[in-house]
C-alpha positions in Angstrom: 125.7 110.6 74.4 123.3 109.8 77.2 123.2 112.4 79.9 124.8 115.1 77.8 123.1 118.0 76.2 122.2 117.2 72.6 122.8 120.0 70.1 120.8 118.4 67.2 117.4 119.8 66.4 115.9 116.4 66.7 117.2 113.1 68.1 115.5 109.7 67.9 116.5 107.2 70.6 114.8 103.9 71.5 113.7 104.0 75.1 115.4 100.7 75.7 118.8 102.2 75.0 118.5 104.5 78.0 117.3 102.1 80.7 120.5 100.1 81.1 122.6 103.3 81.6 120.2 104.6 84.2 120.5 101.4 86.2 124.1 100.3 85.9 125.9 103.6 85.8 128.0 104.3 88.9 127.2 107.9 88.7 123.8 109.5 88.2 122.2 112.9 88.2 120.2 113.9 91.3 116.6 114.2 90.5 113.4 115.3 92.2 110.1 114.9 90.2 107.1 116.6 91.6 103.8 115.5 90.1 100.1 115.3 91.0 100.5 111.6 91.9 103.3 112.1 94.3 107.0 113.0 94.8 109.7 110.9 93.3 113.5 111.4 93.5 116.9 110.1 94.1 118.0 109.8 97.7 120.6 112.4 98.9 121.8 115.6 97.4 120.7 119.1 98.3 117.1 120.1 99.1 115.1 120.5 95.9 117.6 118.6 93.8 117.1 115.1 95.2 114.7 113.4 97.6 116.4 114.8 100.7 115.0 114.5 104.2 113.9 118.1 104.0 111.9 117.4 100.8 110.3 114.3 102.4 109.2 116.4 105.4 108.0 119.3 103.2 105.8 117.2 100.9 104.5 115.1 103.7 103.5 118.2 105.6 101.8 119.6 102.5 99.8 116.4 102.2 98.8 116.5 105.9 97.7 120.2 105.4 95.6 119.2 102.4 93.9 116.5 104.4 93.1 118.9 107.2 91.8 121.5 104.8 89.7 119.2 102.6 88.2 116.9 105.3 87.8 119.5 108.1 87.7 116.9 110.9 89.6 115.9 114.0 91.5 112.7 114.6 92.7 112.2 111.1 94.3 108.9 110.4 96.8 107.9 107.6 98.2 104.5 106.7 101.9 104.4 105.8 103.6 101.5 104.1 106.9 100.9 102.2 108.6 98.5 99.8 112.0 97.0 100.7 114.2 99.7 99.4 117.4 100.5 101.4 116.1 104.0 102.0 112.7 102.8 103.1 113.2 102.8 106.9 114.7 106.3 106.8 112.0 107.8 104.6 109.3 106.0 106.7 110.6 107.5 109.9 110.5 111.0 108.4 107.0 110.6 107.0 105.6 109.1 110.2 107.2 111.7 112.3 105.9 114.5 110.1 102.4 113.2 110.1 102.5 113.0 113.9 103.9 116.5 114.1 101.0 117.6 111.9 98.5 116.2 114.5 97.7 113.1 112.4 97.5 109.6 113.7 99.5 107.0 111.8 98.8 103.3 111.1 102.3 101.9 110.3 101.9 99.0 107.9 105.7 98.8 107.5 106.8 96.5 104.8 103.7 96.3 102.5 102.9 96.3 98.8 101.3 99.3 97.1 97.9 97.4 96.7 98.1 96.3 100.3 98.3 99.9 101.5 95.5 100.8 99.2 93.3 98.1 100.8 94.5 99.0 104.3 93.2 102.5 103.9 89.7 101.2 103.5 90.1 98.4 106.1 91.1 101.0 108.7 88.6 103.6 107.6 91.6 105.9 107.3 91.5 109.3 105.8 94.4 108.7 103.4 97.6 106.7 102.8 101.2 107.2 101.8 103.1 104.5 100.0 106.9 104.8 100.0 108.1 103.2 96.8 109.6 104.3 93.5 108.0 101.4 91.8 110.3 100.0 89.1 113.0 102.7 89.5 116.5 101.6 90.6 117.5 101.4 94.2 118.7 105.0 94.5 115.2 106.2 94.0 112.3 106.5 96.4 108.9 108.2 96.3 105.8 109.3 98.2 102.7 108.0 96.5 99.6 109.7 98.0 96.2 108.2 98.5 92.8 109.5 99.4 90.3 108.1 101.8 89.1 105.5 99.2 92.7 104.1 99.0 93.0 105.5 95.4 95.5 107.9 93.9 94.6 111.6 94.1 92.7 113.6 91.4 94.5 116.1 89.3 93.0 119.0 91.3 94.0 117.5 94.7 97.5 116.8 93.5 98.0 120.3 92.3 96.7 121.7 95.6 99.3 119.7 97.5 102.1 120.9 95.2 100.9 124.5 95.8 100.9 124.1 99.6 104.4 122.7 99.4 105.6 125.5 97.1 104.4 128.1 99.6 105.3 126.3 102.8 101.6 126.8 103.7 101.4 124.2 106.4 101.0 124.3 110.2 102.3 121.8 112.7 100.4 120.7 115.9 101.1 121.9 119.4 102.5 119.4 121.9 99.1 118.3 123.3 97.8 117.7 119.8 100.5 115.5 118.3 99.4 112.4 116.5 100.0 108.9 117.6 101.4 105.9 115.8 100.0 102.3 115.8 102.2 99.6 114.3 100.0 97.2 112.2 102.2 94.8 110.2 99.4 92.3 109.5 97.9 93.9 106.4 99.9 91.7 104.0 98.1 88.7 105.5 94.8 90.4 105.3 95.4 91.3 101.7 96.2 87.6 100.8 93.1 86.4 102.6 90.9 89.0 100.7 92.3 87.8 97.4 91.6 84.1 98.2 88.1 85.0 99.2 87.3 86.6 95.8 84.3 84.8 94.1 86.3 84.4 90.9 89.4 82.8 92.5 89.1 79.0 92.6 91.7 77.8 95.1 90.6 74.1 94.7 91.1 74.2 90.9 94.6 75.7 91.3 95.6 73.2 94.1 94.4 70.3 91.9 96.6 71.5 89.0 99.7 71.0 91.2 101.6 73.9 89.6 105.2 74.5 90.2 106.1 78.2 89.9 109.4 80.2 90.0 109.0 83.7 91.6 111.3 86.6 91.0 110.5 89.5 93.4 113.7 91.5 92.8 114.5 91.3 96.5 111.5 93.5 97.6 108.3 93.0 99.5 106.9 90.7 96.7 109.3 88.1 97.9 107.2 87.8 101.1 103.7 88.1 99.8 103.7 86.3 96.5 105.2 83.0 97.8 102.8 83.0 100.7 99.8 83.6 98.4 101.0 80.8 96.1 101.6 78.3 98.9 98.1 78.9 100.3 96.8 78.0 96.8 98.7 74.7 96.9 101.4 75.8 94.5 105.0 74.6 94.8 107.2 77.7 94.9 110.8 78.1 93.8 112.1 81.4 95.1 114.5 83.6 93.1 115.5 87.0 94.5 112.9 86.9 97.3 114.9 88.3 100.2 113.4 91.7 101.0 116.7 93.5 101.5 116.3 96.2 98.7 119.4 95.0 96.9 117.9 94.7 93.4 119.9 92.0 91.5 118.8 93.3 88.1 117.0 96.3 86.7 113.7 96.1 88.6 111.4 96.9 85.7 110.0 93.5 84.6 111.0 93.7 80.9 112.3 90.6 79.0 115.9 91.9 78.8 116.0 92.0 82.6 114.5 88.5 83.2 117.2 86.2 81.9 117.8 84.5 85.3 114.2 83.5 85.9 113.7 82.3 82.3 116.7 80.0 82.7 115.5 78.8 86.2 112.0 78.0 84.9 113.4 75.7 82.3 116.0 74.2 84.7 113.3 73.5 87.4 110.9 72.2 84.8 108.4 74.6 86.3 105.0 75.3 84.9 105.7 79.0 84.7 107.5 82.0 86.3 106.0 85.0 88.1 107.7 88.4 88.1 106.7 91.4 90.1 108.2 94.9 90.5 109.4 96.2 93.9 106.0 97.4 95.0 104.0 94.6 93.5 101.5 96.4 91.3 103.0 95.2 88.0 102.9 91.6 87.0 104.6 89.5 84.2 104.7 85.8 83.5 107.3 83.5 82.0 106.1 80.4 80.1 107.4 76.9 80.7 109.9 77.1 77.9 111.5 80.3 79.3 109.7 82.6 76.8 107.8 85.7 78.0 104.1 85.5 78.2 104.3 89.3 77.6 103.6 92.0 80.2 100.9 93.4 77.8 99.1 90.1 77.9 98.8 89.8 81.7 95.6 92.0 81.7 94.4 90.3 78.4 94.5 86.8 79.9 92.8 87.8 83.2 90.1 89.7 81.3 89.5 86.7 79.0 88.9 84.6 82.1 86.6 87.1 83.9 84.5 87.9 80.8 83.9 84.2 80.3 82.0 84.1 83.6 80.9 87.7 84.1 79.9 90.1 81.3 80.9 93.8 81.5 82.9 96.5 80.0 86.7 96.6 80.0 89.2 99.5 80.1 92.9 100.1 79.5 94.9 103.2 78.7 95.8 104.4 75.2 99.3 103.0 75.3 98.1 99.4 76.0 97.8 96.6 73.5 94.7 96.4 71.3 94.5 92.7 72.2 92.3 93.7 75.1 89.8 95.2 72.7 89.9 92.0 70.6 89.0 90.1 73.8 86.2 92.5 74.5 84.8 91.9 71.0 85.1 88.1 71.4 83.0 88.3 74.5 80.5 90.7 73.1 81.3 93.6 75.5 82.5 97.2 75.1 86.1 98.3 75.3 87.0 101.9 76.4 90.3 103.7 76.4 91.5 106.1 79.0 94.4 108.6 79.3 97.6 107.1 80.6 97.9 106.9 84.4 96.2 104.7 86.9 94.0 107.4 88.2 92.7 108.0 84.7 92.0 104.3 84.1 90.1 104.1 87.4 88.0 107.1 86.5 87.1 105.6 83.1 86.3 102.2 84.7 83.9 103.9 87.1 82.4 105.9 84.2 81.6 102.9 82.0 81.0 100.4 84.8 84.0 98.1 83.8 84.3 94.7 85.5 88.1 94.6 84.8 90.7 97.1 83.6 94.3 98.1 83.9 97.4 99.0 82.0 99.6 97.2 79.5 102.5 97.3 82.0 101.0 94.2 83.7 98.7 96.2 86.0 95.4 94.5 86.7 92.6 96.5 88.3 89.7 94.4 89.6 86.9 96.4 91.2 85.6 93.4 93.2 88.8 93.7 95.2 89.6 97.4 94.9 90.4 100.2 92.4 94.1 99.8 92.2 96.7 97.8 90.2 97.2 94.6 92.2 99.6 91.8 91.3 98.2 89.5 94.0 94.8 89.7 92.4 96.4 89.2 89.0 98.3 86.1 90.1 95.2 84.4 91.7 93.0 85.1 88.7 95.6 84.0 86.1 96.3 80.7 87.9 92.6 80.0 88.2 92.3 80.7 84.4 95.3 78.5 83.7 94.0 75.6 85.9 90.5 75.7 84.4 91.8 75.9 80.8 93.8 72.7 81.0 96.5 74.3 78.9 100.1 75.1 79.6 101.2 78.7 79.9 102.6 78.7 76.4 99.5 77.0 75.0 97.3 79.7 76.6 99.4 82.5 75.2 99.0 81.1 71.7 95.2 81.5 72.0 95.5 85.3 72.0 96.1 87.7 69.1 99.8 88.4 68.5 100.8 92.0 68.6 104.1 93.7 69.3 104.8 97.1 70.7 107.7 99.3 69.8 108.6 102.0 72.3 110.6 105.0 71.1 111.1 108.7 71.8 112.0 111.9 70.0 113.8 114.7 71.7 113.1 118.2 70.2 114.8 121.5 70.8 113.1 123.8 73.3 112.3 126.1 70.5 109.9 123.6 68.9 106.2 123.8 70.0 105.4 120.2 70.9 101.7 120.8 71.1 101.8 122.3 67.6 103.6 119.2 66.3 101.0 116.9 67.8 98.2 119.0 66.3 99.8 118.8 62.8 100.2 115.0 63.2 96.5 114.8 64.1 95.7 116.7 60.9 98.0 114.6 58.7 96.1 111.4 59.8 92.7 113.0 60.0 91.2 110.3 57.7 91.9 107.6 60.3 90.6 106.9 63.8 92.0 109.5 66.2 91.8 109.7 70.0 93.3 112.9 71.5 92.3 112.7 75.2 96.0 112.2 76.0 98.3 113.3 73.2 97.4 111.7 69.9 96.6 108.1 69.2 96.1 107.0 65.6 94.5 103.7 64.7 95.0 102.3 61.2 93.5 98.8 60.5 95.6 96.4 62.7 98.1 99.0 63.8 98.2 102.0 66.1 100.6 104.7 67.3 100.4 106.8 70.4 102.2 110.1 70.6 102.6 111.7 74.1 104.6 114.7 75.1 106.6 114.9 78.3 105.4 117.3 80.9 109.0 118.2 82.0 111.1 118.3 78.7 110.6 118.7 75.0 110.1 115.0 74.2 107.5 113.1 72.3 107.1 109.4 73.3 106.1 107.2 70.5 104.4 103.8 71.2 103.4 101.8 68.1 101.9 98.4 67.8 101.5 96.0 64.9 101.2 92.2 64.3 105.0 91.9 64.0 108.1 93.6 65.5 109.2 94.7 62.1 105.9 96.3 61.3 105.7 98.1 64.7 109.3 99.4 64.2 108.5 100.4 60.6 105.3 102.2 61.7 107.3 104.1 64.3 109.9 105.0 61.7 107.2 106.4 59.4 105.8 108.5 62.2 109.3 109.8 63.1 109.8 110.8 59.4 106.4 112.6 59.5 107.4 114.5 62.6 110.7 115.6 60.9 108.6 116.8 58.0 106.2 118.8 60.0 109.1 120.3 61.9 110.8 121.2 58.6 113.9 119.3 59.6 
């Protein structure tokens, strides 16, 4: 069924059923996804249907043109970094050459994490940055993630302007005497590590005294270089699993429990204190407890926030699809919780608006303004280990101190004839007696449960995230919502 056109009016499929197919299938459909946050696609194919070399050049040139138009200055400088994907060197060469051809100087960070490049933009006083990574997507994918001069993802308006420039080929290249230059600067990973260790809330001595033993699964990408080095500088004994940065992902790179069987077994075998898992570009972070059980990606931010709020009061932020456990932690510490629309740029905007001291997303993304406004697994690791060391608890014991919630992730595919916006409006009306948040789709909170309905921007799909104290309750709540959608669609 997956990959074929569905003739039914409405189809309900758990998201989890799709993921294994996308990763393990020997054949896949070429894709090019153009969004305000960047360009993502599968390597190869014809221009416009995959992330071909022509597409890489086109969108890099559009970004360069946007920089020239918006900043109106000479001697522009852009930092470029990449994860360890097989296509990384090829895409990097194209991006760097195009920027030079646009008259822009390049700082080549080479193999670097997403948060490292974000920090490098500010360290270099650069005018922007491009990160070459498709995050948790399989190895056939790559992407251009675009940054502004603050090392942050672009605003909606800026992203749309770049897409318009690309659509109209409205860019100019430099003449020969005005070509940009490139400076190779592969030391940013070390600078990033040093900056994390220097954070006032990271206690290296406490972690060293705890004598932790940790297994690291970095899915054979750049995290295999930086995470072990960070840990070793904190006095942690490291057992490496899939830490060779060759881009050959040994399992689906999204850090979900069903993909982490190997590290769970190795943590137990090595009698380690815990396991650490990062995605290919190291902005998502998950933990494995000493018994091989998952700490829960949703609880990465929860635990870090609990530690920070114990020593520094302030507001906290996560997106609408993240666990309510963070709100519970905020209430525990007597601070305010605020929710943002989904997307890192939206979380960052809300954090700045409410003056949050910590924020992030339920996918294991920790954003700590004392470091920078970007999801950063290195920061998350250092803060979590400090928390664990100071707590005197094991990883499993620490997890049991937090409220227990479970999220069910599902989706409904509608026929193109159905107005998705109208469906969401009717669902909002149906649950009008409950707490509603409609800044991004519709989120409905009912006592200790919530459901978030979001439409896809590219296809007639509604994504349904529901959370409740147990898996059965979360699934049942999702089923109830699906039934309601069938009803409002008269199906």
